[in-house]
C-alpha distance (Angstrom), angle and dihedral (degrees) to the residues before:
residue distance angle dihedral
M1 . . .
Q2 3.78 . .
P3 3.81 122.6 .
P4 3.83 116.7 -119.2
D5 3.80 118.5 -92.6
E6 3.80 93.5 -105.2
W7 3.79 94.4 62.9
E8 3.80 120.8 112.8
I9 3.78 136.5 -167.6
P10 3.83 106.1 -112.9
P11 3.84 107.7 -97.2
E12 3.80 93.6 -117.4
F13 3.82 89.8 60.3
Q14 3.81 97.0 45.5
P15 3.82 118.9 101.2
D16 3.81 115.3 -96.2
P17 3.84 109.5 -132.9
R18 3.82 89.8 -154.4
L19 3.81 90.6 65.4
L20 3.81 95.5 52.1
D21 3.80 131.5 86.8
Y22 3.79 93.8 -141.9
D23 3.80 140.4 52.5
L24 3.81 102.3 -83.8
K25 3.80 95.3 -171.8
N26 3.79 91.3 53.0
A27 3.80 92.5 47.7
L28 3.80 93.3 48.7
S29 3.81 90.5 49.0
A30 3.81 86.8 71.8
V31 3.83 90.5 62.8
V32 3.80 112.5 89.3
T33 3.79 134.4 -174.8
L34 3.79 111.8 -107.8
R35 3.79 124.4 -158.8
A36 3.78 123.1 -180.0
R37 3.79 135.9 -173.9
V38 3.80 121.2 -153.4
P39 3.84 127.2 -165.3
E40 3.78 113.8 -101.7
D41 3.81 90.9 -122.9
A42 3.82 92.9 54.8
F43 3.80 116.7 125.1
T44 3.82 91.3 -121.6
A45 3.81 96.7 42.8
E46 3.81 95.2 96.0
T47 3.81 96.0 49.1
L48 3.82 101.6 33.3
G49 3.80 101.8 25.6
V50 3.79 130.2 -125.1
E51 3.82 96.5 -96.7
R52 3.81 113.4 58.1
A53 3.78 131.1 175.3
G54 3.76 136.4 -178.8
Q55 3.78 137.8 106.0
G56 3.77 142.8 -65.4
V57 3.79 135.3 -165.6
V58 3.80 125.7 -129.2
I59 3.81 107.8 -130.0
R60 3.83 102.6 167.7
D61 3.79 135.3 43.6
D62 3.82 90.6 -120.7
G63 3.82 91.5 65.5
L64 3.79 101.1 -95.4
V65 3.80 108.8 161.9
V66 3.80 127.8 -164.7
T67 3.79 118.6 -154.6
I68 3.78 139.2 153.0
G69 3.76 109.1 -70.2
Y70 3.79 101.1 -130.2
L71 3.82 89.7 67.5
I72 3.79 92.3 62.5
A73 3.82 103.5 27.8
E74 3.84 107.0 136.8
A75 3.83 91.8 -9.9
D76 3.79 116.3 159.7
E77 3.80 94.0 -175.6
V78 3.82 128.2 41.6
W79 3.80 129.3 174.9
L80 3.80 128.0 -171.6
T81 3.81 124.4 -159.0
T82 3.79 122.8 -165.7
N83 3.79 125.1 -145.6
K84 3.81 87.6 -101.5
G85 3.80 91.7 56.9
R86 3.81 99.5 -104.2
V87 3.83 109.7 149.3
V88 3.80 118.8 -154.5
G89 3.78 131.1 174.9
A90 3.79 119.6 -124.4
H91 3.77 139.6 -174.0
V92 3.77 129.6 -136.1
I93 3.80 115.5 -107.5
A94 3.79 101.8 176.8
Y95 3.79 148.7 -21.4
D96 3.79 112.2 -154.1
Y97 3.80 106.3 -156.0
E98 3.80 94.6 -166.0
S99 3.82 97.1 57.1
G100 3.80 97.9 23.6
F101 3.81 95.2 -127.6
G102 3.77 123.9 138.4
L103 3.80 127.7 -162.7
V104 3.79 128.3 -156.2
Q105 3.78 130.6 178.1
A106 3.80 121.7 -139.9
L107 3.82 111.1 -129.7
E108 3.80 93.7 -148.0
P109 3.82 133.7 29.7
L110 3.80 111.7 -75.2
G111 3.79 95.4 -160.1
V112 3.81 94.0 -140.6
P113 3.82 134.0 120.1
V114 3.78 122.8 -96.7
L115 3.79 121.7 -115.2
A116 3.80 109.0 -136.7
L117 3.80 119.1 -130.0
G118 3.80 111.0 -108.1
D119 3.79 132.9 -158.6
S120 3.80 104.6 -94.5
R121 3.80 90.9 -170.3
R122 3.80 87.6 72.7
L123 3.80 93.0 65.3
K124 3.78 115.2 102.6
P125 3.81 132.3 -175.9
G126 3.78 110.4 -84.7
E127 3.80 96.1 32.6
Q128 3.78 119.0 130.6
V129 3.80 116.7 -119.0
V130 3.79 139.2 166.4
V131 3.79 122.3 -122.0
G132 3.77 98.2 -150.7
G133 3.78 120.8 -152.9
S134 3.79 128.4 -173.6
G135 3.78 112.3 -90.7
G136 3.77 97.6 52.1
Q137 3.77 133.1 -103.2
I138 3.81 96.9 -14.8
H139 3.81 89.5 60.2
S140 3.80 94.4 44.5
L141 3.77 133.2 87.2
A142 3.79 135.6 -143.7
A143 3.80 104.7 -135.2
Q144 3.77 144.0 166.5
V145 3.79 130.0 -129.6
V146 3.81 107.6 -111.8
A147 3.81 99.4 178.5
C148 3.81 143.9 -13.7
Q149 3.77 108.9 -151.7
E150 3.79 148.7 120.8
F151 3.79 116.3 -58.9
A152 3.81 127.7 -161.8
G153 3.81 119.5 -168.1
Y154 3.79 127.0 -158.8
W155 3.83 91.9 -118.9
E156 3.85 96.0 71.7
Y157 3.79 93.8 -84.0
L158 3.79 130.2 138.0
I159 3.81 130.6 167.6
D160 3.78 136.4 169.9
G161 3.78 123.5 -127.0
A162 3.81 98.8 17.6
I163 3.80 109.6 179.6
F164 3.80 117.8 -129.5
T165 3.81 119.2 -164.1
A166 3.79 137.9 179.8
P167 2.94 144.0 -116.0
A168 3.79 95.7 39.4
H169 3.80 123.7 -117.8
P170 3.83 110.0 -128.5
N171 3.83 94.2 -142.6
W172 3.79 98.8 40.6
G173 3.81 105.0 154.1
G174 3.80 109.6 115.3
T175 3.80 96.1 -7.7
A176 3.80 119.1 156.3
L177 3.79 115.3 -112.4
I178 3.80 100.6 -149.8
G179 3.79 118.7 -162.5
P180 3.82 129.5 -145.0
R181 3.83 91.0 -87.2
G182 3.79 93.7 53.9
D183 3.80 96.4 -106.4
L184 3.79 132.1 123.4
M185 3.80 113.2 -88.5
G186 3.79 100.9 167.2
I187 3.79 149.4 -22.7
G188 3.79 122.1 -107.4
S189 3.79 113.9 -110.1
L190 3.80 113.9 157.9
Q191 3.76 149.2 7.7
L192 3.81 113.0 -134.7
Q193 3.78 135.1 -176.9
H194 3.80 114.9 -122.9
Q195 3.78 122.5 -168.8
A196 3.79 107.1 -137.4
S197 3.79 128.0 -163.3
G198 3.78 111.9 -63.5
G199 3.80 92.1 32.6
T200 3.80 95.5 -80.4
V201 3.81 113.1 149.9
V202 3.81 111.9 -136.0
P203 3.82 122.7 -171.0
L204 3.81 114.4 -132.1
N205 3.79 134.9 -175.1
M206 3.78 121.1 -130.2
S207 3.80 116.8 -151.0
V208 3.80 126.1 -169.0
P209 3.84 107.4 -122.5
I210 3.78 113.2 -113.5
D211 3.81 91.2 -134.8
L212 3.82 87.5 75.9
L213 3.81 89.2 63.7
K214 3.79 99.0 52.0
P215 3.84 100.1 72.1
I216 3.81 93.7 44.8
L217 3.81 101.6 38.5
D218 3.80 96.7 94.8
D219 3.80 91.8 48.6
L220 3.79 91.7 50.1
L221 3.79 92.2 49.2
T222 3.80 95.4 47.7
S223 3.80 102.7 37.9
G224 3.81 107.4 9.5
R225 3.80 92.4 -116.8
V226 3.77 141.3 53.2
K227 3.80 112.6 -84.9
H228 3.76 100.1 -118.8
E229 3.76 132.2 86.1
P230 3.82 111.3 -77.9
R231 3.78 120.4 -109.3
P232 3.80 120.2 -104.8
W233 3.80 111.4 -92.8
L234 3.80 127.0 -164.5
G235 3.79 101.7 -177.1
F236 3.78 105.3 -126.0
Y237 3.78 138.0 117.1
V238 3.80 116.5 -124.4
A239 3.81 129.7 -168.3
E240 3.79 125.6 -154.5
A241 3.81 114.0 -143.8
E242 3.80 126.5 -155.2
D243 3.81 89.8 -107.8
E244 3.85 89.2 63.4
Q245 3.78 91.3 -105.1
L246 3.81 120.2 143.1
T247 3.81 115.6 -149.3
I248 3.80 130.8 -178.2
I249 3.81 107.2 -123.1
G250 3.79 99.8 176.0
L251 3.80 147.3 -4.4
A252 3.80 128.7 -127.7
G253 3.80 114.9 -127.0
D254 3.80 118.0 -81.6
A255 3.81 92.4 -17.2
P256 3.83 128.4 141.0
A257 3.83 95.7 -90.3
Q258 3.80 91.5 52.7
R259 3.79 92.2 47.2
A260 3.80 90.7 50.6
G261 3.80 91.3 56.7
L262 3.80 98.9 -110.0
R263 3.80 116.0 157.8
A264 3.76 139.1 -155.7
G265 3.79 106.6 -94.4
D266 3.80 95.5 37.9
Q267 3.80 111.0 133.5
I268 3.80 120.1 -138.2
H269 3.80 118.4 -139.2
A270 3.79 107.1 163.0
V271 3.79 148.6 2.7
G272 3.77 104.3 -139.5
E273 3.80 106.2 -48.0
Q274 3.81 93.8 -20.5
S275 3.81 118.1 98.7
V276 3.81 113.1 -142.2
S277 3.79 129.0 -159.0
S278 3.81 104.3 164.7
L279 3.80 134.7 49.8
A280 3.80 92.2 -119.7
E281 3.80 91.9 51.4
F282 3.81 90.8 46.0
Y283 3.81 95.3 50.9
R284 3.78 94.1 44.8
A285 3.80 90.7 51.1
I286 3.82 90.6 53.2
W287 3.80 95.0 44.6
A288 3.81 91.5 48.5
L289 3.82 89.7 64.0
G290 3.79 93.2 72.5
P291 3.80 140.8 -89.2
A292 3.79 128.4 -37.3
G293 3.80 111.0 -55.4
V294 3.78 95.5 42.2
D295 3.80 118.7 128.7
V296 3.82 113.1 -106.6
P297 3.84 116.0 -154.5
L298 3.82 113.2 -154.5
T299 3.77 134.4 -176.9
L300 3.81 109.9 -145.7
E301 3.77 137.8 177.0
R302 3.80 123.7 -143.7
E303 3.80 122.7 179.0
G304 3.80 91.2 -21.3
D305 3.80 96.4 -46.7
R306 3.81 120.6 112.9
F307 3.78 119.1 -150.3
D308 3.80 140.9 161.7
V309 3.77 125.2 -121.3
T310 3.79 132.3 177.8
I311 3.79 118.3 -147.9
R312 3.79 126.3 -165.8
S313 3.80 103.3 -132.1
A314 3.80 124.7 -140.9
D315 3.79 143.2 -154.7
R316 3.82 105.7 -96.2
G317 3.80 90.4 -148.1
R318 3.79 92.4 63.5
F319 3.80 90.2 65.9
M320 3.82 92.6 54.4
K321 3.77 131.0 80.4
T322 3.79 107.8 -109.2
P323 3.81 122.7 -125.4
R324 3.79 114.3 -86.4
L325 3.80 112.5 -144.8
Q326 3.78 114.4 -131.6
């Protein structure tokens, strides 16, 4: 849920331009508001909604904008708004499911600076960063890198080097993670709850590191997808418990897992002969079987009964509406 336009980050949590070695106002001018509309019959409409809002970051002079992909998945209408109030239509170029990045192209000049791509590998825990929101300094947050590590999401998602920062930005989707040199280190994706020492629960933001975009950018621009065979996808949501137990918590539409009769509450014990106890281990075992379309053998447990099931995997992209050039 997005905060209303009149919200502000409390002044004591905003970045102080005097403490930075770059022009903060110029950097934040590259962050634009992004609003997207998705058809009601879209595959992601039920889970992500048909009206989506967040941010994007201008990374090329021709108006190329990088954002977090779930904002623009299956969108047939995208609008960008600059900090000066200029509104420009855009079209979706790509949503890369593996990294999580989305790309949109402005249809008219935005008249804003470009934020250069940084080297996200340089970021270390303890470094000071800015989580830049559209609307300038009052919508931006001075933050600290808490960790840079692997992240596995319940929606069949796994990346290396995810960047975790605190405090958490309240409107995190598509924010610009700006490094100490004033360049783009990542794109805001999630807010997570972290249990700190003493039992205190601290909200964090997770950003997708920009280094994951660099090797695939040309592919996304030329063909709308990365030029390798897609990973097998089953279409379920899986939670990892503290006791190393994997449990299905939901099913995605008319996807392979649903068709195979899997249910929420089923526990996952193995992929083929390989026992699995973490999301990362589980996903890697599935992806190691081959590309989308490969059969995936699972050992499950339901109400105390263990059983084996084989599911014909699919290409996630084939369930989504493809971008329509304008």
